[in-house]
N, C-alpha and C positions, 0 to 999 in steps of 0.2 A: 660462490667460488671465493675462497680465501687466498690471500697472499702466501699463507704458511705452507700450502701444498704445492706451490710453484706454478699452479695453472691460473691463467687469467681469462676473464670472459672475452668472448668474441666481440670486438668493438667495430667490426667492419660495417660500414653503411652501404647498403645495396641501393643502387639507383631505382627509382620507381618506374615501372614499365608504363608506356603511354599506349592509348588505344589506337590501333591501326585504322587508317582512313584510306579508302580506295576511291579513286576518281571514276567518274561515269565512263570515261574512255577505257579505263583498265578493266572495269566490270564487263563492258561490252566485248572487249578483246578476249577475256577468259570464257565468257558464255559462247562466243563464236568458235574459239578453240575447242571447247568442250563438245560443240555440235559436230566438229570435224573428226572427233575421236571415234575410234572403232570400239566395239564392245570390250570393256575391261581396261581401257586406256585412260578413262576419266580419273580413276584413283591415282594413277601414276602422274597425270597432269596436276592434280590437287596437291599431291606430296611435293612435287617438284616446285610448285609455287608457294607452298606452305599455307594452304588454304583448307578450310573445312567444307565438307559437302553441304552443310546447312547454308553457307554463303552462296554456293552455286544454285541451290534450290531457290533461295529468295531472289537472286539476281535474274534467274530464268523467268520467275513469275513477274518480275518487274520489266524485263526486257520485252516480252511478247506484246503487252499493251502500249509499250513505249514510255513507261514512266520511270525508267532507270536514270537516276540523276544523282547530283552531288548534295542532296538535301541533308541538313543537319538532323541529328537525332533529338528527341525530346519534344516537349509540347510547343506548339506554335504560338507565337505572340498574337494577342488579339488586337487587330487594327482599330477596333472601336473602343479600346480601353479608356481613353481619355473621355469619350462621349458617355460611356456607361458610368464613369465616375462622376461626371458633371450631373447626369440624370439622377444618380443615387443621392447626391447632395441636395438637389432640387426637391426630390421626393421627401427627404427627411425634413426640409424646411417647410414644405407644404403640410406635412403631417403634424408639425408643431402648431402651425397656424390653425389647422383644423381643430386640434385639441383646444386651443385657446377660444376659438369660435364656439365650440360646443360648451365650454365652461361658461362663456358670457351668456349663451342662450339659456342654459340651466339656471344661472343667477337671475336672469330676467323673469323666467317663469316663477321662480320662488318669490321675487318681488311683486309680480302680479298677483299671485295667490295671497300674499300678505296684505296688499292694498285692498283686494277684494274682501278679505276678512274684516279689515278695518272699516270699509264702507258699510258692510253688512251690520257691524256693531253700532255704527253711528245712526243707521236707519231704524234700528230697534228701539 
């Protein structure tokens, strides 16, 4: 868009939407309200509250076994992460020591073969 035609580009900055979060109490309330609804009234309830039917389906599945809660989304932090990291470092250290020990043993075998061959040459 050029200034010669008198039009300017739209420079409006729109605020970024945030993810909606629902408390466990709110989820329970909606599931219980939906249970009280007669046939065909659930859609009106969801429209009134601005919710999707998939929310209700998921919340019902969590409500029945009693696992409806305020847990955050995403992967859970491993409580043993520090221990795992320490064990990985120790494993790497022991692998290096093992490689050194194997190299020393191999060198000792070669030295032993060399000494044996020299003793055989001396005895001849």
